[in-house]
C-alpha positions in Angstrom: -15.0 14.0 -5.7 -18.1 15.8 -5.1 -19.6 17.2 -8.8 -22.4 19.5 -9.4 -22.9 20.4 -13.4 -25.9 22.8 -14.5 -28.4 21.5 -12.0 -30.3 24.8 -11.2 -33.4 23.6 -10.9 -35.2 22.6 -7.3 -37.2 20.0 -6.8 -40.1 19.7 -4.2 -39.6 22.9 -3.2 -42.4 25.6 -3.2 -41.9 28.4 -5.7 -41.6 31.9 -4.0 -42.1 35.7 -4.7 -38.6 37.8 -4.9 -39.8 38.9 -1.3 -40.1 35.9 0.3 -37.1 34.7 -1.6 -34.8 37.4 0.2 -36.1 37.1 3.3 -35.6 33.1 3.8 -31.9 33.4 2.0 -31.2 36.1 4.2 -32.2 34.2 7.4 -29.9 30.7 6.5 -27.3 32.5 5.4 -27.4 35.2 8.8 -27.8 31.3 10.6 -24.5 29.9 9.2 -22.5 32.7 9.2 -23.2 33.5 12.8 -23.2 29.4 13.5 -19.5 29.0 12.1 -18.3 31.8 14.0 -19.6 31.1 17.4 -18.4 27.6 16.5 -15.0 28.6 15.6 -15.1 30.2 18.8 -15.8 27.7 20.7 -12.9 25.3 19.2 -10.5 27.7 19.5 -11.3 27.9 23.4 -11.1 24.2 23.7 -7.5 24.4 22.5 -7.0 27.5 24.6 -8.3 25.6 27.6 -6.1 22.5 26.9 -3.1 23.9 27.8 -4.6 27.2 30.6 -7.0 24.7 32.4 -5.7 20.9 31.6 -9.6 20.0 32.2 -10.0 17.1 29.7 -14.4 17.4 30.9 -14.6 21.0 29.6 -11.7 21.0 26.2 -14.2 18.1 25.0 -17.4 20.4 26.1 -16.1 23.4 24.1 -14.8 21.6 21.4 -17.9 19.0 21.5 -20.3 22.2 21.6 -18.4 23.9 18.3 -18.4 21.2 16.3 -21.9 20.6 16.6 -22.5 24.0 15.5 -21.6 23.3 12.8 -22.8 19.9 11.7 -26.4 20.1 13.4 -27.2 24.5 12.4 -24.6 25.8 10.2 -24.8 22.9 7.6 -28.5 22.9 7.2 -28.3 26.4 6.8 -26.6 26.1 4.1 -28.2 23.2 2.5 -31.2 25.2 2.9 -29.9 28.2 1.2 -28.2 26.4 -1.8 -31.7 24.8 -2.1 -33.5 28.1 -2.2 -30.9 29.6 -4.6 -31.8 26.8 -7.1 -35.3 28.9 -7.9 -33.5 31.2 -9.5 -33.0 28.8 -11.9 -34.6 29.4 -14.9 -32.9 33.0 -15.0 -29.6 31.3 -14.2 -30.4 29.2 -17.3 -31.4 31.8 -19.7 -28.3 34.2 -19.4 -25.9 31.0 -19.7 -27.8 30.2 -23.2 -27.6 33.7 -24.0 -23.9 33.9 -22.8 -22.4 30.6 -24.6 -25.3 29.0 -26.0 -26.6 25.1 -25.7 -24.7 22.9 -24.0 -23.5 19.4 -25.7 -24.8 16.2 -23.7 -22.4 14.3 -23.0 -19.5 16.8 -22.2 -17.1 16.9 -25.1 -14.7 19.1 -22.3 -15.3 17.6 -19.1 -13.4 19.2 -16.0 -13.3 16.2 -13.0 -11.0 14.3 -11.1 -9.7 12.2 -13.9 -8.8 14.5 -16.0 -7.8 16.9 -14.1 -5.4 13.9 -12.7 -3.9 13.5 -15.8 -3.2 16.6 -16.8 -1.3 17.7 -13.6 -2.3 21.5 -13.4 -1.0 21.7 -9.5 2.3 20.2 -9.0 1.7 19.2 -6.0 -1.1 15.7 -5.8 -4.1 16.1 -4.7 -6.2 13.7 -2.7 -9.8 15.7 -2.7 -11.3 17.3 -5.6 -14.5 19.4 -5.7 -16.0 20.7 -9.0 -19.1 22.6 -9.1 -21.5 25.2 -11.8 -19.3 23.3 -14.6 -21.0 24.3 -18.0 -19.0 23.6 -21.7 -20.2 26.5 -24.4 -19.4 28.5 -27.2 -18.0 32.2 -27.3 -17.3 34.0 -30.5 -16.8 30.3 -32.4 -14.7 29.2 -29.7 -15.6 25.7 -28.1 -14.7 25.9 -24.3 -15.9 24.4 -20.7 -15.4 26.1 -17.6 -16.1 25.5 -13.7 -15.2 26.1 -10.1 -12.7 23.7 -8.6 -11.2 23.5 -5.1 -8.1 20.8 -4.7 -7.0 19.6 -1.5 -4.7 16.9 -0.1 -4.3 15.9 3.7 -1.2 16.4 5.5 0.1 14.4 8.4 2.7 16.5 10.6 4.0 16.0 14.0 1.8 17.6 17.0 4.4 18.5 19.1 8.3 18.4 18.6 8.8 16.6 21.8 6.6 13.7 20.9 6.1 10.8 18.3 2.4 11.6 18.2 1.2 12.8 14.8 -2.2 14.7 13.3 -3.5 15.0 10.1 -5.0 18.0 8.6 -6.3 19.3 5.6 -4.4 21.7 3.1 -6.0 23.7 0.4 -4.3 23.5 -2.7 -6.0 25.5 -5.2 -9.4 27.0 -4.9 -10.5 29.2 -8.1 -11.3 28.6 -12.0 -10.1 25.5 -14.6 -11.0 26.6 -18.0 -10.3 24.4 -21.2 -10.3 26.0 -24.5 -10.6 23.7 -28.4 -8.6 24.5 -30.8 -7.3 28.0 -29.2 -3.2 27.5 -30.0 -0.6 26.2 -32.6 -0.8 22.2 -32.7 3.4 22.3 -32.1 3.1 23.6 -28.7 3.8 21.1 -26.6 4.2 23.1 -22.8 2.9 23.0 -19.2 3.4 25.6 -16.6 3.1 24.6 -12.9 3.4 27.2 -10.0 6.4 26.5 -7.9 4.7 28.3 -5.1 7.3 30.2 -4.4 5.8 34.2 -2.7 5.3 36.0 -5.7 5.9 39.7 -3.6 6.4 42.4 -6.8 8.6 40.4 -9.3 8.1 41.2 -12.5 7.4 37.5 -13.9 7.8 38.7 -17.7 11.6 38.7 -16.9 13.1 35.7 -17.6 14.9 34.8 -14.2 11.8 36.0 -12.3 9.7 33.2 -14.0 11.8 30.3 -13.8 11.8 30.9 -10.3 7.8 31.0 -10.2 7.0 28.6 -12.4 8.4 24.9 -13.9 8.1 24.5 -17.5 8.2 20.8 -19.0 6.7 19.0 -22.1 4.0 16.2 -22.1 6.9 13.3 -21.7 8.5 15.4 -18.7 11.4 17.3 -20.5 12.3 20.4 -19.3 11.1 23.4 -21.8 12.1 26.7 -20.1 13.2 27.2 -24.1 9.4 26.8 -25.0 8.8 30.0 -23.0 8.7 32.8 -25.1 8.2 36.6 -24.3 4.8 36.5 -25.3 3.9 33.7 -23.3 5.2 35.1 -20.2 3.6 38.6 -21.0 0.1 36.0 -20.9 0.5 34.7 -17.6 1.3 38.5 -16.2 -2.0 39.4 -18.2 -4.0 36.4 -16.5 -2.9 37.4 -12.8 -3.8 41.1 -13.2 -7.2 39.9 -14.9 -7.8 40.6 -11.3 -6.5 41.2 -8.0 -6.5 37.9 -6.3 -5.3 36.0 -9.7 -2.4 34.0 -9.4 -1.4 31.1 -12.4 -1.7 27.7 -10.8 -1.3 25.7 -14.1 -1.4 26.6 -18.0 -1.2 23.8 -20.6 -1.2 24.8 -24.6 -1.0 20.6 -25.8 -2.0 19.0 -29.4 -4.2 22.9 -30.1 -6.2 23.1 -26.7 -5.1 25.2 -24.0 -6.3 24.0 -20.3 -5.8 26.7 -17.3 -6.0 26.6 -13.5 -6.3 30.0 -11.9 -6.5 30.7 -8.1 -8.6 33.1 -7.7 -12.2 34.8 -6.0 -13.9 35.1 -8.9 -16.7 32.7 -9.1 -18.3 31.5 -12.7 -21.7 31.0 -13.2 -22.4 32.1 -9.8 -22.3 34.2 -7.0 -19.6 35.3 -4.3 -20.4 34.0 -0.6 -19.9 36.9 0.9 -22.6 38.7 -1.1 -25.8 39.6 0.8 -28.3 36.7 -0.3 -31.6 39.3 0.8 -30.5 41.3 -2.6 -31.9 39.1 -5.6 -31.3 41.3 -8.0 -27.9 42.1 -6.6 -27.9 38.1 -7.3 -29.2 38.3 -10.6 -26.1 40.7 -11.7 -23.4 39.3 -10.2 -24.4 35.8 -12.0 -24.3 37.5 -15.3 -21.6 39.2 -14.2 -19.5 36.1 -13.5 -20.9 35.6 -17.4 -19.3 38.4 -18.5 -15.9 37.3 -16.8 -15.9 34.8 -18.4 -16.1 36.3 -21.6 -13.1 39.0 -21.0 -11.1 36.3 -19.7 -11.4 34.2 -22.9 -10.9 37.3 -25.0 -7.8 38.2 -22.8 -6.2 34.7 -24.1 -7.3 34.5 -27.8 -5.7 37.9 -28.6 -2.2 36.8 -26.7 0.2 36.4 -29.5 1.6 33.5 -27.4 -0.8 31.0 -28.4 0.8 31.1 -32.2 3.3 29.3 -31.4 5.8 31.8 -32.7 8.4 33.8 -30.9 9.0 37.9 -31.4 
């Protein structure tokens, strides 16, 4: 598992003005984007030529060139871009401290491979895990931690219907945020909700039948817990998925007074989206601050839900 905690300091990198930083970041972002696009096109061209030209030399040349662009151009540009982003570390640290206070060392609510494996937030087991921008803090008296997480698994499948050749590919199971909250709900609650990976369409998941179609409910010992899914809990899930246009619940656990949430979303906690124009330094600062505000809004939505009291209606 690759993990990156609160590391905003660039080491061995000369400090730049905003104008210099803007120019450098823009250049690396442009190089990375162009290299990835060209690399994908070359690999696709190689796959097409394999079926049309049947020329193994041409196929290898195209595929090798595409992969070379990824490894020799796009990847170094991405690394340099991330290193330069750390020059904004002082601003990032200050905003985090203003929003959520100082972080404990060591963390009391870690989000890592071991925890994600044990909690089974994803109904499908993962084989790879990346955790970035982990932070623990306090919001309106609530102790919480959050991180951007990606879970993946390796899948083996036949390369064609008429042969026994197998190919391996990596499938993304989850990409979004994981949030842990301490002492936020009734200690009597013991329920875990997992996405069943059914197409959502426009189903109203506040309806019990629609909810059971999309989510499996069980207790810590594996017993079914559909009878514990209250209208308030279905309403909370509906609101979580309505919190942004891309939000989709992967897992929600209420147990021992604590809450753990895994939400598929394009929202990036304590960071900036990849598509943001990195030449806009003020825009980077605004996006970072907005991401912290977004976490506060999400925590407000959770804490204000009557689903956490353990009662019904």
